[in-house]
PDB file of N, CA, C and O in Angstrom:
ATOM      1  N   MET A   1      18.834  23.239  -9.253  1.00  0.00           N
ATOM      2  CA  MET A   1      17.995  22.987  -8.001  1.00  0.00           C
ATOM      3  C   MET A   1      17.657  24.079  -7.070  1.00  0.00           C
ATOM      4  O   MET A   1      18.540  24.690  -6.468  1.00  0.00           O
ATOM      5  N   THR A   2      16.433  24.335  -6.938  1.00  0.00           N
ATOM      6  CA  THR A   2      16.115  25.350  -6.036  1.00  0.00           C
ATOM      7  C   THR A   2      15.833  24.868  -4.674  1.00  0.00           C
ATOM      8  O   THR A   2      15.144  23.861  -4.512  1.00  0.00           O
ATOM      9  N   VAL A   3      16.332  25.538  -3.671  1.00  0.00           N
ATOM     10  CA  VAL A   3      16.111  25.197  -2.332  1.00  0.00           C
ATOM     11  C   VAL A   3      15.117  26.225  -1.586  1.00  0.00           C
ATOM     12  O   VAL A   3      15.384  27.426  -1.578  1.00  0.00           O
ATOM     13  N   VAL A   4      14.052  25.756  -1.009  1.00  0.00           N
ATOM     14  CA  VAL A   4      13.041  26.569  -0.323  1.00  0.00           C
ATOM     15  C   VAL A   4      12.821  26.007   1.121  1.00  0.00           C
ATOM     16  O   VAL A   4      12.963  24.809   1.365  1.00  0.00           O
ATOM     17  N   THR A   5      12.482  26.893   2.030  1.00  0.00           N
ATOM     18  CA  THR A   5      12.143  26.683   3.420  1.00  0.00           C
ATOM     19  C   THR A   5      10.780  25.988   3.392  1.00  0.00           C
ATOM     20  O   THR A   5      10.010  26.114   2.439  1.00  0.00           O
ATOM     21  N   ILE A   6      10.467  25.118   4.667  1.00  0.00           N
ATOM     22  CA  ILE A   6       9.173  24.713   4.666  1.00  0.00           C
ATOM     23  C   ILE A   6       7.986  25.747   4.782  1.00  0.00           C
ATOM     24  O   ILE A   6       6.879  25.470   4.321  1.00  0.00           O
ATOM     25  N   HIS A   7       8.216  26.787   5.328  1.00  0.00           N
ATOM     26  CA  HIS A   7       7.141  27.900   5.327  1.00  0.00           C
ATOM     27  C   HIS A   7       6.729  28.141   3.840  1.00  0.00           C
ATOM     28  O   HIS A   7       5.589  28.070   3.381  1.00  0.00           O
ATOM     29  N   LYS A   8       7.916  28.448   3.162  1.00  0.00           N
ATOM     30  CA  LYS A   8       7.811  29.018   1.766  1.00  0.00           C
ATOM     31  C   LYS A   8       7.101  27.957   0.995  1.00  0.00           C
ATOM     32  O   LYS A   8       6.196  28.306   0.237  1.00  0.00           O
ATOM     33  N   ALA A   9       7.408  26.732   1.105  1.00  0.00           N
ATOM     34  CA  ALA A   9       6.825  25.642   0.398  1.00  0.00           C
ATOM     35  C   ALA A   9       5.320  25.526   0.762  1.00  0.00           C
ATOM     36  O   ALA A   9       4.506  25.135  -0.075  1.00  0.00           O
ATOM     37  N   LYS A  10       4.914  25.922   2.208  1.00  0.00           N
ATOM     38  CA  LYS A  10       3.651  25.483   2.575  1.00  0.00           C
ATOM     39  C   LYS A  10       2.786  26.791   1.855  1.00  0.00           C
ATOM     40  O   LYS A  10       1.611  26.613   1.534  1.00  0.00           O
ATOM     41  N   THR A  11       3.338  27.874   1.670  1.00  0.00           N
ATOM     42  CA  THR A  11       2.678  29.175   1.300  1.00  0.00           C
ATOM     43  C   THR A  11       2.486  29.010  -0.151  1.00  0.00           C
ATOM     44  O   THR A  11       1.426  29.384  -0.653  1.00  0.00           O
ATOM     45  N   GLU A  12       3.454  28.464  -0.900  1.00  0.00           N
ATOM     46  CA  GLU A  12       3.682  28.641  -2.260  1.00  0.00           C
ATOM     47  C   GLU A  12       3.564  27.192  -2.835  1.00  0.00           C
ATOM     48  O   GLU A  12       4.323  26.931  -3.768  1.00  0.00           O
ATOM     49  N   LEU A  13       2.803  26.319  -2.447  1.00  0.00           N
ATOM     50  CA  LEU A  13       2.807  24.879  -2.903  1.00  0.00           C
ATOM     51  C   LEU A  13       2.401  24.719  -4.498  1.00  0.00           C
ATOM     52  O   LEU A  13       3.009  24.077  -5.354  1.00  0.00           O
ATOM     53  N   SER A  14       1.281  25.437  -4.629  1.00  0.00           N
ATOM     54  CA  SER A  14       0.790  25.436  -6.150  1.00  0.00           C
ATOM     55  C   SER A  14       1.898  25.886  -7.004  1.00  0.00           C
ATOM     56  O   SER A  14       2.234  25.168  -7.946  1.00  0.00           O
ATOM     57  N   LYS A  15       2.540  27.067  -6.763  1.00  0.00           N
ATOM     58  CA  LYS A  15       3.740  27.476  -7.774  1.00  0.00           C
ATOM     59  C   LYS A  15       4.751  26.637  -7.745  1.00  0.00           C
ATOM     60  O   LYS A  15       5.459  26.501  -8.742  1.00  0.00           O
ATOM     61  N   LEU A  16       4.949  26.028  -6.735  1.00  0.00           N
ATOM     62  CA  LEU A  16       6.135  25.161  -6.577  1.00  0.00           C
ATOM     63  C   LEU A  16       5.991  23.879  -7.411  1.00  0.00           C
ATOM     64  O   LEU A  16       6.922  23.333  -8.002  1.00  0.00           O
ATOM     65  N   LEU A  17       4.567  23.413  -7.388  1.00  0.00           N
ATOM     66  CA  LEU A  17       4.137  22.221  -8.196  1.00  0.00           C
ATOM     67  C   LEU A  17       4.109  22.421  -9.612  1.00  0.00           C
ATOM     68  O   LEU A  17       4.385  21.546 -10.433  1.00  0.00           O
ATOM     69  N   ALA A  18       3.728  23.740  -9.909  1.00  0.00           N
ATOM     70  CA  ALA A  18       3.981  24.110 -11.313  1.00  0.00           C
ATOM     71  C   ALA A  18       5.325  24.185 -11.782  1.00  0.00           C
ATOM     72  O   ALA A  18       5.475  23.928 -12.977  1.00  0.00           O
ATOM     73  N   ARG A  19       6.287  24.462 -11.149  1.00  0.00           N
ATOM     74  CA  ARG A  19       7.724  24.505 -11.401  1.00  0.00           C
ATOM     75  C   ARG A  19       8.133  23.247 -11.603  1.00  0.00           C
ATOM     76  O   ARG A  19       8.898  23.000 -12.535  1.00  0.00           O
ATOM     77  N   VAL A  20       7.710  22.330 -10.810  1.00  0.00           N
ATOM     78  CA  VAL A  20       8.158  20.803 -10.667  1.00  0.00           C
ATOM     79  C   VAL A  20       7.428  20.257 -12.029  1.00  0.00           C
ATOM     80  O   VAL A  20       8.120  19.623 -12.826  1.00  0.00           O
ATOM     81  N   GLU A  21       6.140  20.475 -12.291  1.00  0.00           N
ATOM     82  CA  GLU A  21       5.793  19.943 -13.545  1.00  0.00           C
ATOM     83  C   GLU A  21       6.522  20.365 -14.750  1.00  0.00           C
ATOM     84  O   GLU A  21       6.712  19.546 -15.648  1.00  0.00           O
ATOM     85  N   ALA A  22       6.955  21.602 -14.848  1.00  0.00           N
ATOM     86  CA  ALA A  22       7.873  21.967 -16.040  1.00  0.00           C
ATOM     87  C   ALA A  22       9.225  21.311 -15.881  1.00  0.00           C
ATOM     88  O   ALA A  22      10.089  21.526 -16.731  1.00  0.00           O
ATOM     89  N   GLY A  23       9.431  20.628 -14.982  1.00  0.00           N
ATOM     90  CA  GLY A  23      10.786  19.636 -14.989  1.00  0.00           C
ATOM     91  C   GLY A  23      11.615  20.110 -14.183  1.00  0.00           C
ATOM     92  O   GLY A  23      12.694  19.544 -14.352  1.00  0.00           O
ATOM     93  N   GLU A  24      11.665  21.005 -13.242  1.00  0.00           N
ATOM     94  CA  GLU A  24      12.269  21.482 -12.266  1.00  0.00           C
ATOM     95  C   GLU A  24      12.382  20.738 -10.853  1.00  0.00           C
ATOM     96  O   GLU A  24      11.337  20.331 -10.345  1.00  0.00           O
ATOM     97  N   GLU A  25      13.507  20.557 -10.245  1.00  0.00           N
ATOM     98  CA  GLU A  25      13.597  19.814  -8.976  1.00  0.00           C
ATOM     99  C   GLU A  25      13.699  20.778  -7.924  1.00  0.00           C
ATOM    100  O   GLU A  25      14.499  21.713  -7.969  1.00  0.00           O
ATOM    101  N   ILE A  26      12.943  20.583  -7.021  1.00  0.00           N
ATOM    102  CA  ILE A  26      12.963  21.574  -5.728  1.00  0.00           C
ATOM    103  C   ILE A  26      13.357  20.954  -4.353  1.00  0.00           C
ATOM    104  O   ILE A  26      12.685  19.990  -3.986  1.00  0.00           O
ATOM    105  N   VAL A  27      14.201  21.321  -3.680  1.00  0.00           N
ATOM    106  CA  VAL A  27      14.601  20.777  -2.415  1.00  0.00           C
ATOM    107  C   VAL A  27      13.750  21.537  -1.222  1.00  0.00           C
ATOM    108  O   VAL A  27      13.739  22.768  -1.197  1.00  0.00           O
ATOM    109  N   ILE A  28      13.184  20.924  -0.440  1.00  0.00           N
ATOM    110  CA  ILE A  28      12.370  21.623   0.688  1.00  0.00           C
ATOM    111  C   ILE A  28      13.502  21.473   2.003  1.00  0.00           C
ATOM    112  O   ILE A  28      14.032  20.383   2.220  1.00  0.00           O
ATOM    113  N   ALA A  29      13.768  22.534   2.740  1.00  0.00           N
ATOM    114  CA  ALA A  29      14.777  22.281   3.966  1.00  0.00           C
ATOM    115  C   ALA A  29      14.213  23.059   5.042  1.00  0.00           C
ATOM    116  O   ALA A  29      13.587  24.112   4.919  1.00  0.00           O
ATOM    117  N   ARG A  30      14.532  22.355   6.267  1.00  0.00           N
ATOM    118  CA  ARG A  30      14.245  22.851   7.487  1.00  0.00           C
ATOM    119  C   ARG A  30      15.657  23.615   7.918  1.00  0.00           C
ATOM    120  O   ARG A  30      16.737  23.068   8.142  1.00  0.00           O
ATOM    121  N   GLY A  31      15.331  25.098   7.975  1.00  0.00           N
ATOM    122  CA  GLY A  31      16.737  25.685   8.289  1.00  0.00           C
ATOM    123  C   GLY A  31      17.790  25.613   7.025  1.00  0.00           C
ATOM    124  O   GLY A  31      17.528  26.061   5.909  1.00  0.00           O
ATOM    125  N   ASP A  32      18.952  25.012   7.371  1.00  0.00           N
ATOM    126  CA  ASP A  32      20.049  24.899   6.238  1.00  0.00           C
ATOM    127  C   ASP A  32      19.641  23.383   6.009  1.00  0.00           C
ATOM    128  O   ASP A  32      20.196  22.888   5.028  1.00  0.00           O
ATOM    129  N   GLU A  33      19.037  22.786   6.502  1.00  0.00           N
ATOM    130  CA  GLU A  33      19.083  21.101   6.330  1.00  0.00           C
ATOM    131  C   GLU A  33      17.972  20.637   5.440  1.00  0.00           C
ATOM    132  O   GLU A  33      16.800  20.693   5.813  1.00  0.00           O
ATOM    133  N   PRO A  34      18.371  20.123   4.123  1.00  0.00           N
ATOM    134  CA  PRO A  34      17.349  19.658   3.186  1.00  0.00           C
ATOM    135  C   PRO A  34      16.841  18.405   3.864  1.00  0.00           C
ATOM    136  O   PRO A  34      17.571  17.622   4.471  1.00  0.00           O
ATOM    137  N   ILE A  35      15.406  18.262   3.699  1.00  0.00           N
ATOM    138  CA  ILE A  35      14.625  17.214   4.106  1.00  0.00           C
ATOM    139  C   ILE A  35      13.946  16.419   3.181  1.00  0.00           C
ATOM    140  O   ILE A  35      13.763  15.239   3.480  1.00  0.00           O
ATOM    141  N   ALA A  36      13.450  16.939   1.881  1.00  0.00           N
ATOM    142  CA  ALA A  36      12.566  16.423   0.918  1.00  0.00           C
ATOM    143  C   ALA A  36      13.039  16.978  -0.411  1.00  0.00           C
ATOM    144  O   ALA A  36      13.740  17.990  -0.410  1.00  0.00           O
ATOM    145  N   LYS A  37      12.705  16.390  -1.523  1.00  0.00           N
ATOM    146  CA  LYS A  37      12.925  16.681  -2.934  1.00  0.00           C
ATOM    147  C   LYS A  37      11.590  16.523  -3.563  1.00  0.00           C
ATOM    148  O   LYS A  37      11.011  15.437  -3.553  1.00  0.00           O
ATOM    149  N   LEU A  38      11.048  17.682  -4.159  1.00  0.00           N
ATOM    150  CA  LEU A  38       9.995  17.576  -5.154  1.00  0.00           C
ATOM    151  C   LEU A  38      10.635  17.269  -6.604  1.00  0.00           C
ATOM    152  O   LEU A  38      11.519  17.955  -7.117  1.00  0.00           O
ATOM    153  N   VAL A  39      10.071  16.179  -7.153  1.00  0.00           N
ATOM    154  CA  VAL A  39      10.834  15.899  -8.638  1.00  0.00           C
ATOM    155  C   VAL A  39       9.426  15.507  -9.266  1.00  0.00           C
ATOM    156  O   VAL A  39       8.420  15.171  -8.641  1.00  0.00           O
ATOM    157  N   PRO A  40       9.579  15.624 -10.642  1.00  0.00           N
ATOM    158  CA  PRO A  40       8.155  15.099 -11.571  1.00  0.00           C
ATOM    159  C   PRO A  40       8.061  13.811 -11.418  1.00  0.00           C
ATOM    160  O   PRO A  40       9.036  13.062 -11.359  1.00  0.00           O
ATOM    161  N   PHE A  41       6.615  13.382 -11.327  1.00  0.00           N
ATOM    162  CA  PHE A  41       6.244  12.149 -11.410  1.00  0.00           C
ATOM    163  C   PHE A  41       6.264  11.385 -12.756  1.00  0.00           C
ATOM    164  O   PHE A  41       5.541  11.774 -13.674  1.00  0.00           O
ATOM    165  N   GLU A  42       7.022  10.373 -12.890  1.00  0.00           N
ATOM    166  CA  GLU A  42       7.131   9.533 -14.067  1.00  0.00           C
ATOM    167  C   GLU A  42       6.521   8.348 -13.872  1.00  0.00           C
ATOM    168  O   GLU A  42       6.977   7.561 -13.042  1.00  0.00           O
ATOM    169  N   PRO A  43       5.497   8.081 -14.548  1.00  0.00           N
ATOM    170  CA  PRO A  43       4.687   6.715 -14.559  1.00  0.00           C
ATOM    171  C   PRO A  43       5.374   5.475 -15.087  1.00  0.00           C
ATOM    172  O   PRO A  43       5.870   5.423 -16.213  1.00  0.00           O
ATOM    173  N   LYS A  44       5.378   4.468 -14.207  1.00  0.00           N
ATOM    174  CA  LYS A  44       6.142   3.246 -14.711  1.00  0.00           C
ATOM    175  C   LYS A  44       5.486   2.474 -15.734  1.00  0.00           C
ATOM    176  O   LYS A  44       4.424   1.942 -15.411  1.00  0.00           O
ATOM    177  N   GLN A  45       5.968   2.291 -17.058  1.00  0.00           N
ATOM    178  CA  GLN A  45       5.385   1.540 -18.206  1.00  0.00           C
ATOM    179  C   GLN A  45       5.320   0.041 -17.732  1.00  0.00           C
ATOM    180  O   GLN A  45       6.303  -0.537 -17.269  1.00  0.00           O
ATOM    181  N   GLN A  46       4.115  -0.526 -17.881  1.00  0.00           N
ATOM    182  CA  GLN A  46       3.986  -2.005 -17.427  1.00  0.00           C
ATOM    183  C   GLN A  46       4.340  -2.747 -18.735  1.00  0.00           C
ATOM    184  O   GLN A  46       3.770  -2.565 -19.810  1.00  0.00           O
ATOM    185  N   PRO A  47       5.351  -3.603 -18.505  1.00  0.00           N
ATOM    186  CA  PRO A  47       5.837  -4.685 -19.704  1.00  0.00           C
ATOM    187  C   PRO A  47       4.709  -5.409 -20.189  1.00  0.00           C
ATOM    188  O   PRO A  47       3.777  -5.806 -19.489  1.00  0.00           O
ATOM    189  N   VAL A  48       4.840  -5.569 -21.466  1.00  0.00           N
ATOM    190  CA  VAL A  48       3.729  -6.448 -22.068  1.00  0.00           C
ATOM    191  C   VAL A  48       4.150  -7.909 -21.734  1.00  0.00           C
ATOM    192  O   VAL A  48       5.222  -8.423 -22.055  1.00  0.00           O
ATOM    193  N   ARG A  49       2.993  -8.581 -20.938  1.00  0.00           N
ATOM    194  CA  ARG A  49       3.198  -9.836 -20.366  1.00  0.00           C
ATOM    195  C   ARG A  49       3.029 -10.850 -21.650  1.00  0.00           C
ATOM    196  O   ARG A  49       2.170 -10.665 -22.512  1.00  0.00           O
ATOM    197  N   GLY A  50       3.942 -11.923 -21.665  1.00  0.00           N
ATOM    198  CA  GLY A  50       3.756 -12.898 -22.748  1.00  0.00           C
ATOM    199  C   GLY A  50       3.121 -14.144 -22.176  1.00  0.00           C
ATOM    200  O   GLY A  50       2.672 -14.023 -21.036  1.00  0.00           O
ATOM    201  N   TYR A  51       3.000 -15.370 -22.789  1.00  0.00           N
ATOM    202  CA  TYR A  51       2.436 -16.360 -22.184  1.00  0.00           C
ATOM    203  C   TYR A  51       2.999 -17.099 -21.084  1.00  0.00           C
ATOM    204  O   TYR A  51       2.334 -17.820 -20.340  1.00  0.00           O
ATOM    205  N   GLY A  52       4.382 -16.882 -20.987  1.00  0.00           N
ATOM    206  CA  GLY A  52       5.323 -17.427 -20.054  1.00  0.00           C
ATOM    207  C   GLY A  52       5.782 -18.771 -20.258  1.00  0.00           C
ATOM    208  O   GLY A  52       5.711 -19.284 -21.374  1.00  0.00           O
ATOM    209  N   ARG A  53       6.330 -19.488 -19.088  1.00  0.00           N
ATOM    210  CA  ARG A  53       7.096 -20.813 -19.486  1.00  0.00           C
ATOM    211  C   ARG A  53       6.067 -21.667 -19.557  1.00  0.00           C
ATOM    212  O   ARG A  53       6.541 -22.800 -19.645  1.00  0.00           O
ATOM    213  N   PHE A  54       4.785 -21.695 -19.563  1.00  0.00           N
ATOM    214  CA  PHE A  54       3.980 -22.811 -19.858  1.00  0.00           C
ATOM    215  C   PHE A  54       3.205 -22.613 -21.207  1.00  0.00           C
ATOM    216  O   PHE A  54       2.220 -23.315 -21.432  1.00  0.00           O
ATOM    217  N   ALA A  55       3.640 -21.649 -22.129  1.00  0.00           N
ATOM    218  CA  ALA A  55       3.144 -21.610 -23.497  1.00  0.00           C
ATOM    219  C   ALA A  55       2.920 -22.842 -24.274  1.00  0.00           C
ATOM    220  O   ALA A  55       1.914 -22.960 -24.974  1.00  0.00           O
ATOM    221  N   HIS A  56       3.904 -23.860 -24.170  1.00  0.00           N
ATOM    222  CA  HIS A  56       3.954 -25.026 -24.976  1.00  0.00           C
ATOM    223  C   HIS A  56       2.751 -25.662 -24.456  1.00  0.00           C
ATOM    224  O   HIS A  56       2.454 -26.609 -25.185  1.00  0.00           O
ATOM    225  N   LEU A  57       1.902 -25.512 -23.437  1.00  0.00           N
ATOM    226  CA  LEU A  57       1.012 -26.317 -22.815  1.00  0.00           C
ATOM    227  C   LEU A  57      -0.383 -25.683 -23.254  1.00  0.00           C
ATOM    228  O   LEU A  57      -1.434 -26.289 -23.046  1.00  0.00           O
ATOM    229  N   ARG A  58      -0.347 -24.493 -23.844  1.00  0.00           N
ATOM    230  CA  ARG A  58      -1.566 -23.904 -24.180  1.00  0.00           C
ATOM    231  C   ARG A  58      -2.461 -24.750 -25.110  1.00  0.00           C
ATOM    232  O   ARG A  58      -1.974 -25.437 -26.009  1.00  0.00           O
ATOM    233  N   ALA A  59      -3.781 -24.678 -24.866  1.00  0.00           N
ATOM    234  CA  ALA A  59      -4.694 -25.690 -25.636  1.00  0.00           C
ATOM    235  C   ALA A  59      -5.198 -24.821 -26.628  1.00  0.00           C
ATOM    236  O   ALA A  59      -5.258 -23.599 -26.487  1.00  0.00           O
ATOM    237  N   THR A  60      -5.604 -25.519 -27.754  1.00  0.00           N
ATOM    238  CA  THR A  60      -6.550 -24.651 -28.704  1.00  0.00           C
ATOM    239  C   THR A  60      -7.862 -25.207 -28.790  1.00  0.00           C
ATOM    240  O   THR A  60      -7.835 -26.416 -29.019  1.00  0.00           O
ATOM    241  N   LEU A  61      -8.999 -24.713 -28.679  1.00  0.00           N
ATOM    242  CA  LEU A  61     -10.364 -25.261 -28.721  1.00  0.00           C
ATOM    243  C   LEU A  61     -10.998 -25.019 -30.103  1.00  0.00           C
ATOM    244  O   LEU A  61     -10.865 -23.911 -30.621  1.00  0.00           O
ATOM    245  N   PRO A  62     -11.664 -25.974 -30.713  1.00  0.00           N
ATOM    246  CA  PRO A  62     -12.254 -25.671 -31.893  1.00  0.00           C
ATOM    247  C   PRO A  62     -13.262 -24.690 -31.764  1.00  0.00           C
ATOM    248  O   PRO A  62     -13.936 -24.582 -30.740  1.00  0.00           O
ATOM    249  N   ALA A  63     -13.401 -23.934 -32.807  1.00  0.00           N
ATOM    250  CA  ALA A  63     -14.200 -22.449 -32.803  1.00  0.00           C
ATOM    251  C   ALA A  63     -15.746 -22.939 -32.662  1.00  0.00           C
ATOM    252  O   ALA A  63     -16.555 -22.145 -32.180  1.00  0.00           O
ATOM    253  N   ASN A  64     -16.161 -24.206 -33.066  1.00  0.00           N
ATOM    254  CA  ASN A  64     -17.531 -24.489 -32.880  1.00  0.00           C
ATOM    255  C   ASN A  64     -17.848 -25.304 -31.683  1.00  0.00           C
ATOM    256  O   ASN A  64     -18.950 -25.842 -31.588  1.00  0.00           O
ATOM    257  N   LEU A  65     -16.925 -25.426 -30.746  1.00  0.00           N
ATOM    258  CA  LEU A  65     -17.151 -26.259 -29.661  1.00  0.00           C
ATOM    259  C   LEU A  65     -18.426 -26.260 -28.930  1.00  0.00           C
ATOM    260  O   LEU A  65     -19.103 -27.259 -28.686  1.00  0.00           O
ATOM    261  N   PHE A  66     -18.720 -24.910 -28.568  1.00  0.00           N
ATOM    262  CA  PHE A  66     -19.907 -24.644 -27.646  1.00  0.00           C
ATOM    263  C   PHE A  66     -21.174 -24.382 -28.529  1.00  0.00           C
ATOM    264  O   PHE A  66     -22.232 -24.111 -27.962  1.00  0.00           O
ATOM    265  N   LEU A  67     -21.104 -24.455 -29.967  1.00  0.00           N
ATOM    266  CA  LEU A  67     -22.307 -23.993 -30.772  1.00  0.00           C
ATOM    267  C   LEU A  67     -22.887 -25.319 -31.298  1.00  0.00           C
ATOM    268  O   LEU A  67     -23.958 -25.321 -31.903  1.00  0.00           O
ATOM    269  N   GLU A  68     -22.185 -26.452 -31.072  1.00  0.00           N
ATOM    270  CA  GLU A  68     -22.710 -27.815 -31.521  1.00  0.00           C
ATOM    271  C   GLU A  68     -23.818 -28.152 -30.512  1.00  0.00           C
ATOM    272  O   GLU A  68     -23.661 -27.982 -29.303  1.00  0.00           O
ATOM    273  N   PRO A  69     -25.253 -28.771 -31.206  1.00  0.00           N
ATOM    274  CA  PRO A  69     -25.916 -29.266 -30.229  1.00  0.00           C
ATOM    275  C   PRO A  69     -25.466 -30.555 -29.415  1.00  0.00           C
ATOM    276  O   PRO A  69     -24.660 -31.316 -29.950  1.00  0.00           O
ATOM    277  N   MET A  70     -25.927 -30.818 -28.208  1.00  0.00           N
ATOM    278  CA  MET A  70     -25.666 -32.152 -27.481  1.00  0.00           C
ATOM    279  C   MET A  70     -26.350 -33.318 -28.206  1.00  0.00           C
ATOM    280  O   MET A  70     -27.470 -33.297 -28.716  1.00  0.00           O
ATOM    281  N   SER A  71     -25.361 -34.482 -28.157  1.00  0.00           N
ATOM    282  CA  SER A  71     -25.887 -35.549 -28.707  1.00  0.00           C
ATOM    283  C   SER A  71     -27.075 -36.175 -27.785  1.00  0.00           C
ATOM    284  O   SER A  71     -27.186 -35.772 -26.627  1.00  0.00           O
ATOM    285  N   ASP A  72     -27.899 -37.093 -28.266  1.00  0.00           N
ATOM    286  CA  ASP A  72     -28.952 -37.670 -27.282  1.00  0.00           C
ATOM    287  C   ASP A  72     -28.361 -38.189 -25.932  1.00  0.00           C
ATOM    288  O   ASP A  72     -28.861 -37.865 -24.855  1.00  0.00           O
ATOM    289  N   ASP A  73     -27.244 -39.031 -26.040  1.00  0.00           N
ATOM    290  CA  ASP A  73     -26.755 -39.355 -25.121  1.00  0.00           C
ATOM    291  C   ASP A  73     -26.093 -38.300 -23.857  1.00  0.00           C
ATOM    292  O   ASP A  73     -26.162 -38.515 -22.647  1.00  0.00           O
ATOM    293  N   GLU A  74     -25.550 -37.307 -24.428  1.00  0.00           N
ATOM    294  CA  GLU A  74     -25.176 -36.049 -23.755  1.00  0.00           C
ATOM    295  C   GLU A  74     -26.190 -35.549 -22.953  1.00  0.00           C
ATOM    296  O   GLU A  74     -26.131 -35.281 -21.753  1.00  0.00           O
ATOM    297  N   LEU A  75     -27.333 -35.424 -23.883  1.00  0.00           N
ATOM    298  CA  LEU A  75     -28.537 -34.668 -23.382  1.00  0.00           C
ATOM    299  C   LEU A  75     -29.209 -35.575 -22.248  1.00  0.00           C
ATOM    300  O   LEU A  75     -29.681 -35.000 -21.268  1.00  0.00           O
ATOM    301  N   ALA A  76     -29.274 -36.994 -22.343  1.00  0.00           N
ATOM    302  CA  ALA A  76     -29.868 -37.786 -21.311  1.00  0.00           C
ATOM    303  C   ALA A  76     -28.936 -37.821 -20.222  1.00  0.00           C
ATOM    304  O   ALA A  76     -29.475 -38.059 -19.142  1.00  0.00           O
ATOM    305  N   ALA A  77     -27.711 -37.658 -20.190  1.00  0.00           N
ATOM    306  CA  ALA A  77     -26.775 -37.637 -19.109  1.00  0.00           C
ATOM    307  C   ALA A  77     -27.084 -36.163 -18.304  1.00  0.00           C
ATOM    308  O   ALA A  77     -27.147 -36.094 -17.076  1.00  0.00           O
ATOM    309  N   TRP A  78     -27.251 -35.094 -19.139  1.00  0.00           N
ATOM    310  CA  TRP A  78     -27.458 -34.044 -18.552  1.00  0.00           C
ATOM    311  C   TRP A  78     -28.704 -33.760 -17.606  1.00  0.00           C
ATOM    312  O   TRP A  78     -28.725 -32.996 -16.641  1.00  0.00           O
ATOM    313  N   GLU A  79     -29.832 -34.619 -18.146  1.00  0.00           N
ATOM    314  CA  GLU A  79     -31.101 -34.464 -17.638  1.00  0.00           C
ATOM    315  C   GLU A  79     -31.178 -35.570 -16.430  1.00  0.00           C
ATOM    316  O   GLU A  79     -32.276 -35.822 -15.936  1.00  0.00           O
ATOM    317  N   GLY A  80     -29.893 -36.280 -15.925  1.00  0.00           N
ATOM    318  CA  GLY A  80     -29.879 -37.271 -15.086  1.00  0.00           C
ATOM    319  C   GLY A  80     -30.480 -38.616 -15.342  1.00  0.00           C
ATOM    320  O   GLY A  80     -31.137 -39.176 -14.464  1.00  0.00           O
ATOM    321  N   LYS A  81     -30.293 -39.110 -16.422  1.00  0.00           N
ATOM    322  CA  LYS A  81     -30.598 -40.479 -16.792  1.00  0.00           C
ATOM    323  C   LYS A  81     -29.329 -41.461 -16.103  1.00  0.00           C
ATOM    324  O   LYS A  81     -29.501 -42.652 -15.839  1.00  0.00           O
ATOM    325  N   TYR A  82     -28.347 -40.901 -15.925  1.00  0.00           N
ATOM    326  CA  TYR A  82     -27.060 -41.783 -15.648  1.00  0.00           C
ATOM    327  C   TYR A  82     -27.029 -41.444 -13.882  1.00  0.00           C
ATOM    328  O   TYR A  82     -26.127 -41.960 -13.222  1.00  0.00           O
ATOM    329  N   SER A  83     -27.858 -40.734 -13.335  1.00  0.00           N
ATOM    330  CA  SER A  83     -27.568 -40.529 -11.790  1.00  0.00           C
ATOM    331  C   SER A  83     -27.743 -41.959 -11.089  1.00  0.00           C
ATOM    332  O   SER A  83     -28.409 -42.913 -11.490  1.00  0.00           O
ATOM    333  N   PHE A  84     -27.014 -41.854 -10.010  1.00  0.00           N
ATOM    334  CA  PHE A  84     -26.991 -42.957  -9.147  1.00  0.00           C
ATOM    335  C   PHE A  84     -27.986 -42.726  -7.997  1.00  0.00           C
ATOM    336  O   PHE A  84     -28.408 -41.634  -7.618  1.00  0.00           O
ATOM    337  N   PRO A  85     -28.328 -44.103  -7.442  1.00  0.00           N
ATOM    338  CA  PRO A  85     -29.210 -44.092  -6.375  1.00  0.00           C
ATOM    339  C   PRO A  85     -28.782 -43.099  -5.149  1.00  0.00           C
ATOM    340  O   PRO A  85     -27.592 -43.215  -4.856  1.00  0.00           O
ATOM    341  N   GLY A  86     -29.430 -42.253  -4.460  1.00  0.00           N
ATOM    342  CA  GLY A  86     -28.852 -41.484  -3.364  1.00  0.00           C
ATOM    343  C   GLY A  86     -28.711 -40.078  -3.948  1.00  0.00           C
ATOM    344  O   GLY A  86     -28.894 -39.140  -3.172  1.00  0.00           O
ATOM    345  N   ASP A  87     -28.375 -39.795  -5.355  1.00  0.00           N
ATOM    346  CA  ASP A  87     -28.251 -38.445  -5.845  1.00  0.00           C
ATOM    347  C   ASP A  87     -29.526 -37.923  -5.985  1.00  0.00           C
ATOM    348  O   ASP A  87     -30.496 -38.638  -6.233  1.00  0.00           O
ATOM    349  N   ASN A  88     -29.595 -36.580  -5.826  1.00  0.00           N
ATOM    350  CA  ASN A  88     -30.879 -35.744  -6.026  1.00  0.00           C
ATOM    351  C   ASN A  88     -31.968 -36.126  -4.903  1.00  0.00           C
ATOM    352  O   ASN A  88     -33.170 -35.922  -5.075  1.00  0.00           O
ATOM    353  N   GLY A  89     -31.456 -36.674  -3.794  1.00  0.00           N
ATOM    354  CA  GLY A  89     -32.380 -36.856  -2.596  1.00  0.00           C
ATOM    355  C   GLY A  89     -33.145 -38.224  -2.879  1.00  0.00           C
ATOM    356  O   GLY A  89     -34.033 -38.561  -2.096  1.00  0.00           O
ATOM    357  N   GLU A  90     -32.842 -38.986  -3.927  1.00  0.00           N
ATOM    358  CA  GLU A  90     -33.584 -40.408  -4.171  1.00  0.00           C
ATOM    359  C   GLU A  90     -32.899 -41.349  -3.051  1.00  0.00           C
ATOM    360  O   GLU A  90     -33.234 -42.529  -2.947  1.00  0.00           O
TER     361      GLU A  90
END
């Protein structure tokens, strides 16, 4: 582990970062007192998320659910046949 002063760290930051990328740890000190440490960044791997505790409630839909045409009754309801007085400004 290398110890460098703040002044040297400011003037040689690029070189220090290259050394850190290579795996070295560098301590930055103010006088004789260490104040910071440069270490390589290790990205955290996100765990693969499962379905969780409600997996047993997961519904399956038929593949052709949205591809089937509406029945005449469903189409009439969609077009407002079953609307109530006062709906749609009436």
